[in-house]
NUNU-13472 format. One line per field, with one value per residue: residue number from 1; residue in three letters; x, y, z of N, C-alpha, C in turn. Coordinates in steps of 0.02 Angstrom, whole numbers, padded with zeros to 5 digits, m for minus. Layout:
k (NUM, ...)
r (ALA, ...)
n.X (X, ...)
n.Y (Y, ...)
n.Z (Z, ...)
ca.X (X, ...)
ca.Y (Y, ...)
ca.Z (Z, ...)
c.X (X, ...)
c.Y (Y, ...)
c.Z (Z, ...)
END
This chain:
k (1, 2, 3, 4, 5, 6, 7, 8, 9, 10, 11, 12, 13, 14, 15, 16, 17, 18, 19, 20, 21, 22, 23, 24, 25, 26, 27, 28, 29, 30, 31, 32, 33, 34, 35, 36, 37, 38, 39, 40, 41, 42, 43, 44, 45, 46, 47, 48, 49, 50, 51, 52, 53, 54, 55, 56, 57, 58, 59, 60, 61, 62, 63, 64, 65, 66, 67, 68, 69, 70, 71, 72, 73, 74, 75, 76, 77, 78, 79, 80, 81, 82, 83, 84, 85, 86, 87, 88, 89, 90, 91, 92, 93, 94, 95, 96, 97, 98, 99, 100, 101, 102, 103, 104, 105, 106, 107, 108, 109, 110, 111, 112, 113, 114, 115, 116, 117, 118, 119, 120, 121, 122, 123, 124, 125, 126, 127, 128, 129, 130, 131, 132, 133, 134, 135, 136, 137, 138, 139, 140, 141, 142, 143, 144, 145, 146, 147, 148, 149, 150, 151, 152, 153, 154, 155, 156, 157, 158, 159, 160, 161, 162, 163, 164, 165, 166, 167, 168, 169, 170, 171, 172, 173, 174, 175, 176, 177, 178, 179, 180, 181, 182, 183, 184, 185, 186, 187, 188, 189, 190, 191, 192, 193, 194, 195, 196, 197, 198, 199, 200, 201, 202, 203, 204, 205, 206, 207, 208, 209, 210, 211, 212, 213, 214, 215, 216, 217, 218, 219, 220, 221, 222, 223, 224, 225, 226, 227, 228, 229, 230, 231, 232, 233, 234, 235, 236, 237, 238, 239)
r (UNK, UNK, UNK, UNK, UNK, UNK, UNK, UNK, UNK, UNK, UNK, UNK, UNK, UNK, UNK, UNK, UNK, UNK, UNK, UNK, UNK, UNK, UNK, UNK, UNK, UNK, UNK, UNK, UNK, UNK, UNK, UNK, UNK, UNK, UNK, UNK, UNK, UNK, UNK, UNK, UNK, UNK, UNK, UNK, UNK, UNK, UNK, UNK, UNK, UNK, UNK, UNK, UNK, UNK, UNK, UNK, UNK, UNK, UNK, UNK, UNK, UNK, UNK, UNK, UNK, UNK, UNK, UNK, UNK, UNK, UNK, UNK, UNK, UNK, UNK, UNK, UNK, UNK, UNK, UNK, UNK, UNK, UNK, UNK, UNK, UNK, UNK, UNK, UNK, UNK, UNK, UNK, UNK, UNK, UNK, UNK, UNK, UNK, UNK, UNK, UNK, UNK, UNK, UNK, UNK, UNK, UNK, UNK, UNK, UNK, UNK, UNK, UNK, UNK, UNK, UNK, UNK, UNK, UNK, UNK, UNK, UNK, UNK, UNK, UNK, UNK, UNK, UNK, UNK, UNK, UNK, UNK, UNK, UNK, UNK, UNK, UNK, UNK, UNK, UNK, UNK, UNK, UNK, UNK, UNK, UNK, UNK, UNK, UNK, UNK, UNK, UNK, UNK, UNK, UNK, UNK, UNK, UNK, UNK, UNK, UNK, UNK, UNK, UNK, UNK, UNK, UNK, UNK, UNK, UNK, UNK, UNK, UNK, UNK, UNK, UNK, UNK, UNK, UNK, UNK, UNK, UNK, UNK, UNK, UNK, UNK, UNK, UNK, UNK, UNK, UNK, UNK, UNK, UNK, UNK, UNK, UNK, UNK, UNK, UNK, UNK, UNK, UNK, UNK, UNK, UNK, UNK, UNK, UNK, UNK, UNK, UNK, UNK, UNK, UNK, UNK, UNK, UNK, UNK, UNK, UNK, UNK, UNK, UNK, UNK, UNK, UNK, UNK, UNK, UNK, UNK, UNK, UNK, UNK, UNK, UNK, UNK, UNK, UNK)
n.X (00834, 00875, 01004, 01098, 01226, 01374, 01418, 01521, 01498, 01580, 01610, 01665, 01682, 01616, 01635, 01581, 01683, 01661, 01607, 01714, 01805, 01738, 01741, 01878, 01898, 01828, 01900, 02021, 01981, 01945, 02070, 02138, 02067, 02089, 02229, 02238, 02170, 02253, 02371, 02340, 02331, 02461, 02533, 02488, 02536, 02675, 02692, 02665, 02772, 02877, 02855, 02870, 03004, 03058, 03035, 03106, 03231, 03250, 03277, 03174, 03109, 03078, 02959, 02881, 02873, 02800, 02681, 02641, 02624, 02493, 02415, 02290, 02245, 02163, 02006, 01888, 01763, 01814, 01910, 01835, 01743, 01826, 01872, 01753, 01734, 01829, 01833, 01779, 01691, 01667, 01559, 01513, 01622, 01658, 01569, 01600, 01697, 01875, 01976, 01875, 01855, 01954, 02121, 02140, 02068, 02044, 01974, 01870, 01796, 01719, 01580, 01560, 01584, 01531, 01468, 01485, 01601, 01696, 01664, 01694, 01831, 01879, 01844, 01925, 02052, 02046, 02035, 02156, 02246, 02205, 02227, 02367, 02400, 02338, 02410, 02536, 02517, 02496, 02371, 02306, 02254, 02331, 02430, 02561, 02528, 02596, 02663, 02545, 02536, 02549, 02445, 02502, 02482, 02468, 02542, 02476, 02327, 02191, 02040, 01876, 01743, 01568, 01427, 01253, 01080, 00997, 00861, 00822, 00888, 01028, 01130, 01123, 01068, 01018, 00980, 01011, 01131, 01179, 01243, 01189, 01259, 01272, 01247, 01341, 01271, 01201, 01309, 01383, 01396, 01527, 01509, 01372, 01244, 01147, 01131, 01147, 01047, 00930, 00931, 00913, 00787, 00709, 00712, 00818, 00940, 01024, 01093, 01235, 01350, 01468, 01625, 01730, 01859, 02018, 02111, 02251, 02199, 02068, 01911, 01830, 01689, 01648, 01520, 01450, 01345, 01209, 01163, 01036, 01046, 00996, 01001, 01010, 00953, 01011, 00950, 00989, 00954, 00945, 00971)
n.Y (02189, 02282, 02311, 02388, 02331, 02325, 02193, 02077, 01955, 01825, 01745, 01613, 01615, 01540, 01582, 01587, 01567, 01683, 01769, 01777, 01845, 01966, 02007, 02024, 02129, 02234, 02246, 02289, 02411, 02481, 02488, 02567, 02690, 02723, 02742, 02848, 02950, 02959, 03001, 03131, 03191, 03172, 03247, 03378, 03387, 03380, 03498, 03588, 03561, 03601, 03738, 03777, 03743, 03835, 03957, 03938, 03932, 04064, 04115, 04116, 04059, 03885, 03845, 03960, 03967, 03852, 03890, 03994, 03944, 03887, 03756, 03673, 03508, 03405, 03321, 03185, 03244, 03349, 03282, 03182, 03259, 03320, 03206, 03160, 03257, 03231, 03096, 03024, 02916, 02762, 02717, 02813, 02859, 02812, 02877, 03006, 03143, 03133, 03181, 03244, 03216, 03280, 03303, 03212, 03067, 02969, 02855, 02785, 02674, 02675, 02656, 02522, 02470, 02450, 02594, 02608, 02541, 02629, 02741, 02694, 02675, 02806, 02852, 02769, 02816, 02945, 02911, 02844, 02948, 03036, 02956, 02951, 03087, 03112, 03024, 03079, 03198, 03152, 03119, 03005, 02850, 02691, 02589, 02673, 02761, 02753, 02850, 02862, 02731, 02686, 02569, 02422, 02323, 02150, 02148, 02214, 02172, 02108, 02189, 02257, 02367, 02371, 02472, 02501, 02551, 02534, 02522, 02479, 02351, 02298, 02216, 02061, 01905, 01788, 01658, 01534, 01489, 01574, 01732, 01890, 02010, 02178, 02201, 02097, 01984, 01831, 01750, 01598, 01528, 01455, 01412, 01394, 01517, 01519, 01559, 01700, 01730, 01692, 01784, 01903, 01878, 01880, 02010, 02051, 02084, 02190, 02215, 02313, 02338, 02261, 02183, 02126, 02014, 01944, 01805, 01721, 01602, 01608, 01687, 01797, 01854, 01981, 02020, 02159, 02195, 02274, 02226, 02171, 02150, 02059, 02084, 02026, 02112, 02126, 02142, 02192, 02156, 02251, 02266)
n.Z (06430, 06286, 06166, 06034, 05924, 05823, 05717, 05634, 05510, 05442, 05288, 05183, 05007, 04857, 04714, 04541, 04392, 04311, 04407, 04497, 04418, 04409, 04543, 04559, 04471, 04533, 04651, 04597, 04543, 04660, 04721, 04628, 04637, 04771, 04768, 04679, 04749, 04861, 04800, 04762, 04887, 04936, 04843, 04874, 05003, 04981, 04912, 05013, 05100, 05018, 05008, 05141, 05159, 05071, 05138, 05258, 05204, 05176, 05297, 05388, 05541, 05569, 05637, 05625, 05487, 05459, 05515, 05435, 05304, 05207, 05140, 05061, 05090, 04989, 05019, 05017, 04954, 04869, 04790, 04730, 04658, 04563, 04494, 04440, 04346, 04249, 04217, 04106, 03987, 03929, 03859, 03774, 03707, 03581, 03498, 03491, 03425, 03394, 03529, 03597, 03729, 03793, 03866, 03972, 04024, 04140, 04192, 04104, 04119, 04231, 04250, 04247, 04368, 04538, 04617, 04754, 04783, 04737, 04818, 04947, 04937, 04923, 05050, 05129, 05095, 05147, 05282, 05308, 05291, 05392, 05505, 05505, 05524, 05649, 05727, 05715, 05782, 05906, 05954, 05928, 05984, 06023, 05910, 05823, 05675, 05515, 05376, 05246, 05126, 04953, 04868, 04801, 04659, 04673, 04787, 04891, 04981, 04889, 04892, 04925, 04974, 04999, 05019, 05056, 05035, 05180, 05194, 05072, 05036, 04945, 04967, 05027, 05102, 04989, 04995, 05122, 05076, 04982, 04940, 04898, 04794, 04736, 04562, 04531, 04572, 04640, 04745, 04782, 04945, 05036, 05162, 05279, 05290, 05384, 05521, 05520, 05427, 05495, 05601, 05530, 05473, 05587, 05620, 05697, 05651, 05537, 05381, 05353, 05275, 05162, 05157, 05037, 05009, 04958, 05003, 04971, 04860, 04889, 04905, 05019, 05115, 05222, 05316, 05379, 05512, 05597, 05750, 05858, 06028, 06166, 06336, 06505, 06641, 06801, 06964, 07127, 07300, 07444, 07619)
ca.X (00855, 00903, 01052, 01122, 01298, 01397, 01449, 01538, 01489, 01627, 01594, 01706, 01641, 01630, 01610, 01593, 01739, 01641, 01600, 01781, 01833, 01704, 01768, 01946, 01892, 01808, 01957, 02069, 01954, 01951, 02142, 02154, 02037, 02127, 02295, 02229, 02154, 02313, 02419, 02320, 02349, 02534, 02555, 02475, 02583, 02741, 02691, 02670, 02841, 02922, 02846, 02900, 03076, 03076, 03037, 03162, 03291, 03256, 03292, 03115, 03111, 03035, 02893, 02845, 02860, 02745, 02619, 02622, 02606, 02427, 02401, 02235, 02250, 02094, 01975, 01842, 01720, 01852, 01942, 01782, 01716, 01873, 01872, 01691, 01740, 01877, 01838, 01763, 01638, 01680, 01496, 01501, 01685, 01659, 01523, 01623, 01756, 01938, 01995, 01817, 01860, 02008, 02185, 02143, 02008, 02079, 01937, 01808, 01762, 01689, 01510, 01560, 01599, 01485, 01489, 01505, 01672, 01731, 01652, 01730, 01903, 01890, 01839, 01983, 02109, 02038, 02048, 02228, 02279, 02187, 02262, 02437, 02403, 02322, 02466, 02591, 02501, 02491, 02301, 02278, 02272, 02352, 02492, 02574, 02514, 02648, 02641, 02505, 02572, 02509, 02431, 02532, 02450, 02507, 02573, 02424, 02272, 02134, 01979, 01834, 01687, 01506, 01372, 01189, 01024, 00972, 00789, 00815, 00952, 01053, 01175, 01080, 01066, 00963, 00962, 01062, 01193, 01195, 01246, 01178, 01299, 01248, 01272, 01372, 01218, 01204, 01372, 01375, 01436, 01558, 01480, 01300, 01228, 01083, 01127, 01134, 00982, 00877, 00931, 00882, 00715, 00675, 00719, 00869, 01002, 01017, 01158, 01258, 01398, 01505, 01694, 01750, 01932, 02047, 02169, 02273, 02153, 02000, 01876, 01790, 01644, 01636, 01457, 01443, 01274, 01187, 01128, 01002, 01067, 00956, 01039, 00970, 00974, 01003, 00940, 01006, 00912, 00985, 00931)
ca.Y (02253, 02273, 02361, 02373, 02327, 02305, 02127, 02053, 01884, 01810, 01685, 01596, 01616, 01496, 01616, 01558, 01601, 01750, 01809, 01788, 01898, 02028, 02026, 02049, 02194, 02283, 02256, 02330, 02479, 02512, 02503, 02623, 02751, 02738, 02768, 02914, 02997, 02968, 03039, 03201, 03214, 03174, 03304, 03439, 03387, 03396, 03569, 03622, 03553, 03642, 03809, 03785, 03743, 03899, 04010, 03927, 03950, 04137, 04134, 04114, 04000, 03831, 03847, 04015, 03948, 03803, 03925, 04038, 03908, 03856, 03718, 03627, 03438, 03388, 03261, 03149, 03283, 03385, 03234, 03149, 03307, 03327, 03144, 03158, 03304, 03209, 03023, 02996, 02865, 02719, 02703, 02866, 02880, 02796, 02918, 03075, 03155, 03125, 03239, 03274, 03204, 03319, 03268, 03161, 03030, 02914, 02793, 02782, 02611, 02682, 02633, 02449, 02452, 02478, 02659, 02604, 02520, 02692, 02783, 02667, 02686, 02876, 02856, 02736, 02861, 02997, 02882, 02830, 03013, 03062, 02915, 02973, 03154, 03106, 02990, 03128, 03248, 03119, 03116, 02941, 02796, 02630, 02586, 02731, 02753, 02782, 02889, 02818, 02701, 02667, 02497, 02394, 02262, 02090, 02152, 02231, 02124, 02127, 02197, 02315, 02369, 02394, 02492, 02503, 02582, 02482, 02514, 02444, 02315, 02265, 02165, 02020, 01834, 01767, 01596, 01522, 01471, 01622, 01802, 01932, 02071, 02220, 02190, 02030, 01934, 01785, 01713, 01540, 01526, 01390, 01395, 01410, 01582, 01510, 01598, 01769, 01733, 01690, 01848, 01953, 01862, 01898, 02082, 02062, 02104, 02227, 02220, 02382, 02339, 02198, 02190, 02066, 02014, 01881, 01780, 01666, 01591, 01606, 01750, 01798, 01911, 01999, 02057, 02198, 02202, 02303, 02171, 02186, 02102, 02061, 02068, 02021, 02161, 02098, 02191, 02164, 02179, 02271, 02270)
ca.Z (06403, 06220, 06142, 05967, 05917, 05757, 05718, 05567, 05495, 05388, 05249, 05125, 04947, 04801, 04655, 04476, 04359, 04291, 04467, 04523, 04377, 04428, 04608, 04547, 04437, 04583, 04696, 04561, 04538, 04726, 04731, 04584, 04665, 04832, 04750, 04648, 04802, 04902, 04760, 04766, 04954, 04941, 04803, 04913, 05060, 04955, 04896, 05078, 05124, 04976, 05026, 05207, 05148, 05040, 05189, 05304, 05167, 05179, 05365, 05431, 05585, 05543, 05669, 05595, 05417, 05460, 05531, 05379, 05243, 05208, 05079, 05074, 05068, 04970, 05047, 04972, 04911, 04817, 04744, 04693, 04610, 04507, 04455, 04402, 04290, 04198, 04214, 04041, 03984, 03871, 03823, 03724, 03676, 03510, 03459, 03494, 03385, 03429, 03570, 03629, 03800, 03822, 03872, 04024, 04041, 04173, 04206, 04066, 04136, 04298, 04252, 04251, 04437, 04586, 04643, 04824, 04785, 04730, 04877, 05004, 04927, 04941, 05124, 05157, 05086, 05198, 05348, 05314, 05299, 05459, 05555, 05507, 05555, 05720, 05759, 05716, 05832, 05971, 05977, 05908, 06029, 05991, 05873, 05783, 05604, 05474, 05318, 05203, 05069, 04895, 04864, 04741, 04634, 04686, 04854, 04938, 04977, 04847, 04933, 04914, 05021, 04970, 05063, 05022, 05072, 05225, 05183, 05009, 05036, 04885, 04994, 05071, 05090, 04946, 05031, 05173, 05043, 04929, 04960, 04840, 04789, 04681, 04493, 04524, 04581, 04697, 04750, 04826, 05006, 05053, 05227, 05284, 05319, 05419, 05583, 05502, 05394, 05546, 05637, 05485, 05467, 05649, 05631, 05748, 05618, 05474, 05347, 05342, 05221, 05154, 05132, 05001, 05005, 04936, 05039, 04929, 04804, 04916, 04918, 05080, 05124, 05292, 05314, 05441, 05529, 05660, 05782, 05922, 06080, 06227, 06397, 06565, 06692, 06867, 07019, 07193, 07356, 07502, 07681)
c.X (00890, 00953, 01074, 01198, 01315, 01434, 01462, 01529, 01531, 01610, 01647, 01659, 01664, 01603, 01622, 01653, 01722, 01634, 01668, 01816, 01803, 01729, 01838, 01944, 01874, 01864, 02010, 02046, 01960, 02024, 02161, 02129, 02074, 02194, 02290, 02214, 02215, 02365, 02404, 02340, 02425, 02562, 02545, 02524, 02653, 02747, 02698, 02742, 02889, 02916, 02876, 02976, 03100, 03081, 03095, 03229, 03304, 03269, 03233, 03120, 03060, 02965, 02850, 02827, 02801, 02678, 02595, 02593, 02539, 02415, 02346, 02250, 02179, 02070, 01925, 01800, 01757, 01882, 01890, 01752, 01761, 01874, 01810, 01695, 01783, 01874, 01823, 01709, 01647, 01617, 01483, 01564, 01685, 01615, 01543, 01686, 01820, 01956, 01936, 01819, 01913, 02069, 02185, 02074, 02030, 02040, 01870, 01767, 01724, 01619, 01505, 01569, 01550, 01511, 01513, 01576, 01716, 01726, 01693, 01805, 01921, 01892, 01901, 02046, 02106, 02057, 02122, 02266, 02267, 02223, 02335, 02443, 02389, 02379, 02525, 02580, 02493, 02420, 02268, 02302, 02295, 02417, 02500, 02562, 02568, 02619, 02604, 02545, 02523, 02501, 02457, 02498, 02496, 02540, 02522, 02365, 02217, 02072, 01940, 01774, 01626, 01456, 01307, 01139, 00992, 00898, 00774, 00879, 00969, 01107, 01134, 01089, 01006, 00935, 01016, 01130, 01213, 01190, 01238, 01220, 01274, 01285, 01300, 01320, 01230, 01268, 01364, 01422, 01465, 01529, 01405, 01291, 01164, 01078, 01111, 01066, 00925, 00873, 00897, 00807, 00676, 00681, 00772, 00936, 00985, 01086, 01175, 01305, 01429, 01575, 01713, 01825, 01956, 02109, 02193, 02228, 02080, 01973, 01833, 01745, 01634, 01576, 01447, 01369, 01265, 01141, 01097, 01018, 01023, 00998, 00992, 00997, 00959, 00994, 00955, 00960, 00957, 00940, 00960)
c.Y (02241, 02329, 02340, 02374, 02306, 02238, 02105, 01977, 01868, 01744, 01675, 01592, 01564, 01528, 01576, 01594, 01672, 01796, 01825, 01844, 01966, 02053, 02056, 02119, 02248, 02298, 02300, 02402, 02516, 02531, 02564, 02689, 02772, 02771, 02838, 02967, 03011, 03010, 03114, 03230, 03222, 03234, 03370, 03444, 03405, 03470, 03610, 03619, 03596, 03716, 03824, 03788, 03808, 03955, 04000, 03943, 04025, 04162, 04135, 04052, 03948, 03833, 03902, 04000, 03900, 03838, 03967, 04000, 03872, 03822, 03668, 03558, 03415, 03323, 03234, 03194, 03318, 03337, 03200, 03196, 03314, 03265, 03139, 03203, 03276, 03134, 02992, 02943, 02824, 02705, 02755, 02886, 02869, 02839, 02991, 03084, 03149, 03189, 03270, 03266, 03248, 03276, 03211, 03131, 02965, 02850, 02792, 02719, 02615, 02652, 02557, 02424, 02485, 02544, 02655, 02579, 02581, 02733, 02759, 02678, 02758, 02884, 02826, 02780, 02917, 02971, 02870, 02895, 03042, 03022, 02936, 03040, 03150, 03073, 03038, 03179, 03218, 03114, 03051, 02887, 02735, 02637, 02647, 02716, 02788, 02821, 02842, 02794, 02685, 02591, 02471, 02328, 02203, 02089, 02170, 02182, 02151, 02131, 02257, 02310, 02399, 02412, 02488, 02542, 02527, 02470, 02478, 02404, 02282, 02214, 02124, 01947, 01818, 01702, 01587, 01504, 01518, 01694, 01845, 01996, 02112, 02205, 02120, 01975, 01890, 01743, 01657, 01546, 01457, 01365, 01411, 01479, 01579, 01554, 01671, 01776, 01733, 01755, 01902, 01941, 01883, 01973, 02098, 02082, 02139, 02236, 02293, 02386, 02270, 02214, 02124, 02068, 01945, 01865, 01718, 01661, 01593, 01676, 01743, 01860, 01921, 02045, 02093, 02212, 02240, 02252, 02193, 02131, 02113, 02040, 02066, 02068, 02132, 02153, 02157, 02192, 02195, 02271, 02227)
c.Z (06336, 06204, 06072, 05965, 05846, 05762, 05646, 05563, 05434, 05355, 05194, 05065, 04897, 04737, 04591, 04444, 04338, 04352, 04498, 04484, 04395, 04496, 04600, 04516, 04487, 04632, 04662, 04555, 04605, 04741, 04690, 04613, 04728, 04815, 04719, 04702, 04845, 04865, 04763, 04834, 04961, 04902, 04841, 04971, 05038, 04937, 04960, 05104, 05084, 04994, 05095, 05200, 05116, 05090, 05237, 05270, 05165, 05250, 05412, 05476, 05561, 05572, 05638, 05522, 05413, 05473, 05472, 05320, 05251, 05140, 05096, 05047, 05052, 05003, 04996, 04928, 04854, 04766, 04700, 04640, 04550, 04464, 04413, 04341, 04233, 04182, 04146, 04045, 03921, 03830, 03768, 03687, 03601, 03467, 03459, 03451, 03426, 03466, 03607, 03704, 03832, 03834, 03923, 04036, 04074, 04185, 04170, 04080, 04202, 04304, 04257, 04322, 04484, 04615, 04715, 04831, 04779, 04794, 04937, 04998, 04942, 05017, 05156, 05150, 05137, 05267, 05359, 05326, 05369, 05513, 05562, 05542, 05630, 05758, 05766, 05771, 05902, 05998, 05957, 05956, 05990, 05954, 05827, 05709, 05563, 05416, 05270, 05142, 05013, 04895, 04798, 04722, 04646, 04754, 04907, 04928, 04932, 04891, 04910, 04961, 04986, 05025, 05024, 05064, 05115, 05214, 05118, 04997, 04970, 04904, 05043, 05055, 05047, 04973, 05084, 05141, 04987, 04955, 04897, 04846, 04730, 04615, 04484, 04529, 04641, 04693, 04801, 04886, 05016, 05119, 05226, 05317, 05361, 05481, 05568, 05470, 05444, 05586, 05595, 05480, 05530, 05664, 05683, 05717, 05553, 05443, 05333, 05281, 05215, 05127, 05101, 04992, 04983, 04977, 05002, 04869, 04827, 04927, 04980, 05080, 05199, 05293, 05381, 05453, 05593, 05692, 05847, 05971, 06141, 06286, 06456, 06618, 06761, 06919, 07085, 07247, 07415, 07564, 07735)
END
């Protein structure tokens, strides 16, 4: 009997200096996007708290004030749409008159970074916010999640996640010793990827995403795969 399961294959990387710089850049971009998305959520939450406090200051019971005040905390679609409207583009900035971009163009370098690094950061901000709310409401199992924190450079772990179209994989093993990442190219593995490579070749594994992170001075890649597992079904005889 066969079943599918998600399994992560972790590899240490040996990137070239140029590749290490590219990995650092993507991790920084993912951190920036996460912080920006979280800032939008925190701002909406603070506005909600201020309006609740205003009503309670007028003598409205707190429970009633909480029920009355409705402030939308934007999620990925709304935040991403707004960022797309203002992000700018360094490829055309030099050809436009001064001020053509308007007052705010926060990330004109967006085209230099994989879009999936951005997408995953938006998703992570949504997840962190939901985990806190669910924990606050008592509907989240496991350890209590605290109020989401901003990621500080040098203190939070450098990491980013890339997805791809499984039917047209851009994250894949080029050889047993090289992992191909979009735009960055083939990054040498410190370890052998033979086991994963053979599973993929046999159609028993399909790469879903990869999370690249740095621990100390070493970069790692955790390749998440959907793996087909064959189990033996035992039947007993009665009588």
